[in-house]
MDAnalysis code that builds the backbone (N, CA, C; Angstrom):
import MDAnalysis as mda
import numpy as np

u = mda.Universe.empty(345, n_residues=115, atom_resindex=np.repeat(np.arange(115), 3), trajectory=True)
u.add_TopologyAttr("name", ["N", "CA", "C"] * 115)
u.add_TopologyAttr("resid", np.arange(1, 116))
u.add_TopologyAttr("resname", ["MET", "ARG", "GLY", "SER", "SER", "SER", "THR", "VAL", "HIS", "PRO", "LEU", "ALA", "VAL", "ARG", "MET", "THR", "HIS", "TRP", "ILE", "ASN", "ALA", "THR", "ALA", "MET", "MET", "ILE", "MET", "ILE", "MET", "SER", "GLY", "TRP", "GLU", "ILE", "HIS", "ASN", "ALA", "HIS", "PRO", "ILE", "LEU", "PRO", "PHE", "ALA", "ILE", "PRO", "SER", "PHE", "LEU", "THR", "LEU", "GLY", "GLY", "TRP", "LEU", "GLY", "GLY", "ALA", "THR", "GLN", "TRP", "HIS", "PHE", "ALA", "ALA", "MET", "TRP", "VAL", "LEU", "VAL", "ALA", "ASN", "GLY", "LEU", "VAL", "TYR", "LEU", "THR", "SER", "GLY", "LEU", "PHE", "SER", "GLY", "ARG", "LEU", "TYR", "ARG", "ARG", "PHE", "TRP", "PRO", "ILE", "ARG", "LEU", "HIS", "ALA", "VAL", "VAL", "HIS", "ASP", "LEU", "ARG", "VAL", "ALA", "LEU", "ALA", "TRP", "ARG", "ARG", "GLY", "ARG", "ALA", "GLY", "LEU"])
u.atoms.positions = np.array([
    [-10.901, 4.031, 29.211],
    [-11.889, 4.842, 28.582],
    [-13.167, 3.881, 29.209],
    [-13.126, 3.760, 30.078],
    [-14.372, 2.715, 30.682],
    [-15.541, 3.397, 30.585],
    [-16.739, 2.630, 30.075],
    [-17.872, 3.310, 30.217],
    [-18.104, 4.303, 28.825],
    [-16.887, 4.495, 28.136],
    [-17.048, 5.607, 27.048],
    [-17.567, 4.806, 25.651],
    [-18.552, 5.299, 25.075],
    [-19.096, 4.807, 23.624],
    [-18.267, 5.276, 22.547],
    [-17.234, 6.116, 22.465],
    [-16.409, 6.448, 21.495],
    [-15.672, 5.294, 20.596],
    [-15.719, 5.602, 19.468],
    [-15.301, 4.368, 18.385],
    [-13.757, 4.658, 18.226],
    [-12.916, 3.710, 18.548],
    [-11.277, 4.034, 18.359],
    [-10.906, 3.814, 16.912],
    [-11.706, 3.113, 16.299],
    [-11.492, 2.807, 14.848],
    [-12.577, 3.171, 13.786],
    [-12.591, 3.639, 12.803],
    [-13.792, 4.167, 11.951],
    [-14.139, 2.593, 11.199],
    [-15.360, 2.803, 10.751],
    [-15.906, 1.377, 10.078],
    [-14.946, 0.670, 9.079],
    [-14.526, 1.672, 8.160],
    [-13.845, 0.816, 7.138],
    [-12.711, 0.225, 7.874],
    [-12.114, 0.586, 8.681],
    [-10.695, -0.025, 9.251],
    [-11.261, -1.258, 10.028],
    [-12.433, -1.401, 10.938],
    [-12.930, -2.690, 11.253],
    [-13.412, -3.473, 10.321],
    [-13.923, -3.157, 9.613],
    [-14.403, -4.143, 8.415],
    [-13.276, -4.561, 7.613],
    [-12.311, -3.855, 7.046],
    [-10.982, -4.511, 6.474],
    [-10.098, -5.400, 7.477],
    [-10.114, -4.999, 8.764],
    [-9.657, -5.964, 9.609],
    [-10.065, -7.245, 9.600],
    [-11.497, -7.369, 9.724],
    [-12.034, -8.683, 9.720],
    [-12.121, -9.481, 8.506],
    [-12.068, -8.604, 7.286],
    [-11.946, -9.364, 6.104],
    [-10.616, -9.984, 5.977],
    [-9.850, -9.142, 6.446],
    [-8.410, -9.686, 6.522],
    [-7.983, -10.861, 7.390],
    [-8.807, -10.926, 8.705],
    [-8.785, -12.118, 9.789],
    [-9.195, -13.229, 8.858],
    [-10.090, -13.094, 8.438],
    [-11.081, -14.268, 7.635],
    [-10.256, -14.794, 6.657],
    [-9.542, -13.689, 5.572],
    [-8.735, -14.476, 4.655],
    [-7.639, -15.131, 5.244],
    [-7.119, -14.625, 5.975],
    [-5.865, -15.244, 6.647],
    [-5.918, -16.529, 7.258],
    [-7.165, -16.829, 7.651],
    [-7.545, -18.140, 8.408],
    [-7.748, -18.999, 7.119],
    [-8.361, -18.378, 6.043],
    [-8.439, -19.266, 5.021],
    [-7.104, -19.687, 4.486],
    [-6.148, -18.852, 4.268],
    [-4.795, -19.098, 4.024],
    [-4.156, -20.078, 4.783],
    [-4.345, -20.114, 6.106],
    [-3.554, -20.738, 6.981],
    [-4.296, -22.415, 6.753],
    [-5.487, -22.306, 6.679],
    [-6.337, -23.709, 6.804],
    [-5.981, -24.380, 5.200],
    [-5.930, -23.609, 4.198],
    [-5.559, -24.276, 2.991],
    [-4.144, -24.607, 2.938],
    [-3.250, -23.647, 3.666],
    [-1.778, -23.931, 3.472],
    [-1.387, -25.261, 4.582],
    [-2.416, -25.423, 5.193],
    [-2.063, -26.783, 5.944],
    [-2.419, -27.871, 5.087],
    [-3.340, -27.913, 4.195],
    [-3.811, -28.987, 3.156],
    [-2.856, -29.118, 2.372],
    [-2.019, -27.883, 1.699],
    [-0.795, -27.937, 1.089],
    [0.345, -28.595, 1.726],
    [0.431, -28.357, 2.433],
    [1.659, -28.992, 3.533],
    [1.257, -30.481, 3.438],
    [0.172, -31.074, 3.739],
    [-0.272, -32.411, 3.816],
    [-0.020, -33.083, 2.682],
    [-0.101, -32.352, 1.604],
    [0.105, -33.013, 0.332],
    [1.339, -33.506, -0.129],
    [2.384, -32.743, 0.734],
    [3.745, -33.208, 0.259],
    [4.235, -34.549, 1.068],
    [4.981, -35.308, 0.091],
    [4.931, -36.866, 0.707],
    [6.002, -37.122, 1.677],
    [6.978, -36.073, 1.918],
    [8.074, -36.357, 2.609],
    [8.228, -35.744, 3.992],
    [7.011, -34.690, 4.219],
    [7.087, -33.961, 5.428],
    [6.718, -34.960, 6.442],
    [7.569, -34.759, 7.868],
    [7.196, -35.963, 8.895],
    [5.861, -36.076, 9.641],
    [5.128, -34.941, 9.434],
    [3.646, -34.868, 10.115],
    [2.761, -34.274, 9.308],
    [1.565, -34.692, 9.537],
    [0.182, -34.239, 8.974],
    [-0.644, -33.291, 9.993],
    [-1.307, -32.427, 9.411],
    [-1.942, -31.771, 9.863],
    [-3.520, -32.181, 10.342],
    [-4.364, -32.618, 11.239],
    [-5.591, -33.161, 10.871],
    [-6.571, -32.753, 10.012],
    [-7.075, -33.536, 9.215],
    [-8.002, -32.934, 8.103],
    [-9.265, -32.185, 8.501],
    [-9.557, -32.222, 9.822],
    [-10.691, -31.237, 10.131],
    [-10.132, -29.617, 10.104],
    [-8.611, -29.441, 10.458],
    [-8.238, -28.139, 10.195],
    [-7.634, -27.714, 9.131],
    [-8.088, -28.315, 7.925],
    [-7.496, -28.171, 6.585],
    [-8.780, -27.418, 5.859],
    [-8.264, -27.052, 4.657],
    [-9.344, -26.509, 3.696],
    [-9.076, -26.841, 2.233],
    [-10.005, -27.366, 1.544],
    [-9.674, -27.764, 0.196],
    [-10.024, -28.934, -0.296],
    [-9.591, -30.087, 0.770],
    [-9.862, -31.412, 0.477],
    [-8.790, -32.081, -0.359],
    [-8.044, -31.517, -1.373],
    [-6.805, -32.138, -2.066],
    [-6.070, -30.878, -2.507],
    [-4.634, -31.317, -2.824],
    [-3.832, -30.070, -3.285],
    [-4.555, -29.261, -4.275],
    [-5.072, -29.356, -5.138],
    [-5.668, -28.825, -6.244],
    [-6.847, -27.599, -5.680],
    [-7.542, -28.439, -4.891],
    [-8.564, -27.238, -4.157],
    [-7.901, -26.333, -3.301],
    [-6.926, -26.859, -2.159],
    [-6.347, -26.102, -1.297],
    [-5.601, -24.970, -2.048],
    [-5.036, -25.301, -3.139],
    [-4.495, -24.179, -3.992],
    [-5.319, -23.212, -4.416],
    [-6.528, -23.635, -4.810],
    [-7.535, -22.532, -5.338],
    [-7.811, -21.800, -4.263],
    [-8.095, -22.207, -3.200],
    [-8.784, -21.643, -1.885],
    [-7.359, -20.529, -1.535],
    [-6.065, -21.066, -1.554],
    [-5.077, -20.077, -1.092],
    [-5.038, -18.817, -1.929],
    [-5.023, -19.325, -3.205],
    [-4.871, -18.091, -4.113],
    [-6.119, -17.071, -3.983],
    [-7.210, -17.778, -3.914],
    [-8.619, -16.875, -3.703],
    [-8.238, -15.959, -2.678],
    [-7.956, -16.480, -1.741],
    [-7.764, -15.556, -0.249],
    [-6.618, -14.704, -0.320],
    [-5.667, -14.948, -1.133],
    [-4.499, -14.183, -1.529],
    [-5.259, -12.673, -2.230],
    [-5.974, -13.002, -3.278],
    [-6.649, -11.892, -4.071],
    [-7.598, -11.024, -3.082],
    [-8.287, -11.757, -2.370],
    [-9.038, -11.017, -1.240],
    [-8.136, -9.844, -0.234],
    [-6.991, -10.436, 0.203],
    [-6.058, -9.749, 0.818],
    [-5.601, -8.360, -0.063],
    [-5.248, -8.703, -1.312],
    [-4.679, -7.659, -2.059],
    [-6.100, -6.411, -2.391],
    [-7.039, -7.010, -2.697],
    [-8.106, -6.025, -2.798],
    [-8.428, -5.298, -1.559],
    [-8.595, -6.132, -0.586],
    [-8.930, -5.370, 0.620],
    [-7.776, -4.355, 1.175],
    [-6.449, -4.851, 1.019],
    [-5.571, -3.606, 1.269],
    [-5.647, -2.336, 0.618],
    [-6.110, -2.602, -0.920],
    [-6.266, -1.363, -1.558],
    [-7.381, -0.707, -1.161],
    [-8.603, -1.214, -0.800],
    [-9.611, -0.655, -0.142],
    [-9.037, 0.229, 1.417],
    [-8.339, -0.555, 1.810],
    [-7.803, 0.215, 3.278],
    [-7.089, 1.582, 3.158],
    [-6.089, 1.158, 2.038],
    [-5.221, 2.528, 1.563],
    [-5.992, 3.540, 0.868],
    [-6.798, 3.283, 0.104],
    [-7.812, 4.175, -0.487],
    [-8.528, 4.917, 0.457],
    [-9.456, 4.288, 1.297],
    [-10.016, 4.681, 2.336],
    [-9.351, 5.804, 3.505],
    [-8.079, 5.051, 3.520],
    [-7.206, 6.054, 4.657],
    [-6.959, 7.376, 3.782],
    [-6.552, 7.176, 2.197],
    [-5.937, 8.500, 1.833],
    [-7.042, 9.155, 1.610],
    [-8.299, 8.980, 1.197],
    [-9.306, 10.026, 1.320],
    [-9.850, 10.671, 2.392],
    [-9.677, 9.684, 3.594],
    [-9.992, 10.517, 4.792],
    [-9.221, 11.099, 5.384],
    [-8.008, 11.042, 5.207],
    [-6.878, 11.551, 5.667],
    [-6.395, 10.956, 6.869],
    [-6.914, 9.702, 7.279],
    [-6.587, 9.163, 8.326],
    [-5.130, 8.406, 8.280],
    [-4.938, 8.225, 7.038],
    [-3.545, 7.644, 7.142],
    [-2.346, 8.477, 7.107],
    [-2.489, 9.633, 6.855],
    [-1.532, 10.720, 6.989],
    [-1.619, 11.103, 8.480],
    [-2.575, 11.229, 9.114],
    [-2.836, 11.655, 10.614],
    [-2.129, 10.393, 11.476],
    [-2.462, 9.173, 11.156],
    [-2.108, 8.206, 12.168],
    [-0.845, 7.624, 11.837],
    [-0.232, 7.676, 10.568],
    [0.924, 6.921, 10.123],
    [2.130, 7.729, 9.999],
    [2.052, 9.156, 9.604],
    [3.102, 9.873, 9.152],
    [3.161, 11.519, 10.172],
    [4.262, 11.940, 10.591],
    [5.286, 10.977, 11.109],
    [4.987, 10.113, 12.213],
    [5.658, 8.952, 12.431],
    [5.524, 8.217, 13.651],
    [6.439, 8.684, 14.650],
    [5.829, 9.179, 15.743],
    [6.648, 9.632, 16.871],
    [7.081, 8.656, 17.981],
    [8.032, 8.688, 18.475],
    [8.419, 7.595, 19.581],
    [7.504, 7.587, 20.602],
    [7.016, 8.666, 21.083],
    [6.440, 8.742, 22.314],
    [4.905, 8.080, 22.093],
    [4.354, 8.321, 20.740],
    [3.258, 7.452, 20.320],
    [3.164, 6.063, 20.312],
    [4.322, 5.462, 19.721],
    [4.644, 4.052, 19.814],
    [4.736, 3.439, 21.097],
    [5.369, 4.293, 22.254],
    [5.496, 3.712, 23.328],
    [4.023, 3.993, 24.243],
    [3.321, 4.942, 23.955],
    [1.875, 4.896, 24.566],
    [0.967, 3.794, 23.850],
    [0.963, 3.608, 22.558],
    [0.241, 2.428, 22.192],
    [0.781, 0.891, 22.705],
    [1.987, 0.894, 22.963],
    [2.390, -0.358, 23.356],
    [1.903, -0.702, 25.105],
    [2.145, 0.477, 25.864],
    [1.387, 0.531, 26.961],
    [-0.020, 0.056, 27.078],
    [-1.011, 0.626, 26.249],
    [-2.220, 0.434, 26.144],
    [-2.511, -0.909, 25.767],
    [-1.835, -1.446, 24.738],
    [-1.919, -2.743, 24.198],
    [-1.513, -3.832, 25.368],
    [-0.259, -3.631, 26.025],
    [0.127, -4.479, 26.968],
    [-0.906, -4.446, 28.195],
    [-1.568, -3.445, 28.381],
    [-2.368, -3.337, 29.688],
    [-4.032, -3.791, 29.683],
    [-4.075, -4.362, 28.175],
    [-5.369, -4.433, 27.645],
    [-6.402, -3.472, 27.936],
    [-6.032, -2.199, 27.629],
    [-6.898, -1.366, 27.835],
    [-7.234, -0.411, 26.437],
    [-8.476, -0.300, 26.462],
    [-8.820, 0.593, 24.994],
    [-8.564, 2.092, 25.190],
    [-7.869, 2.666, 24.550],
    [-7.577, 4.106, 24.682],
    [-7.446, 4.728, 23.383],
    [-7.312, 6.089, 23.491],
    [-6.917, 6.782, 22.301],
    [-5.237, 6.976, 21.891],
    [-4.926, 5.779, 21.186],
    [-3.700, 5.606, 21.014],
    [-3.141, 6.561, 19.891],
    [-1.758, 6.923, 20.260],
    [-0.955, 7.733, 19.381],
    [-1.131, 9.059, 19.849],
    [-1.676, 9.400, 20.971],
    [-1.795, 10.944, 21.399],
    [-0.432, 11.561, 21.890],
])
C-alpha cells in the first residue's frame, strides 16, 4: 500500500505498543543490573547498559516497569473490548489470515493484515 495514508493500527494500539517497548527496555536494563549483582556469574554487563545503580535500585525499576506492563495490558484489553477490535482481529483466528500476516511481515510491507 505504497503512498497510502491509511492507518494500520488505531492510536490506542500504537500507544500501548510503545509504552510496552519502553517498559521492556527498563526491565531488560534493570535485569542486567540484577544479573551483575550476583557474585558467582561468570560475566558482567557493562554498567552503561544497566539501570538502577545497585541491586535495590534495579529491583525497584524492575517491579515498577512490571506494573506499567500490567496496567498497560489492561488498557489494551479494555480498549479492544469496547471498540470491538479485539473480537474482529483475534476471534476466530483463521489459517489464511496467519499466512497472509506472515508473508506481509517477511516482505517488510505494510498491508491490511488478517484479510
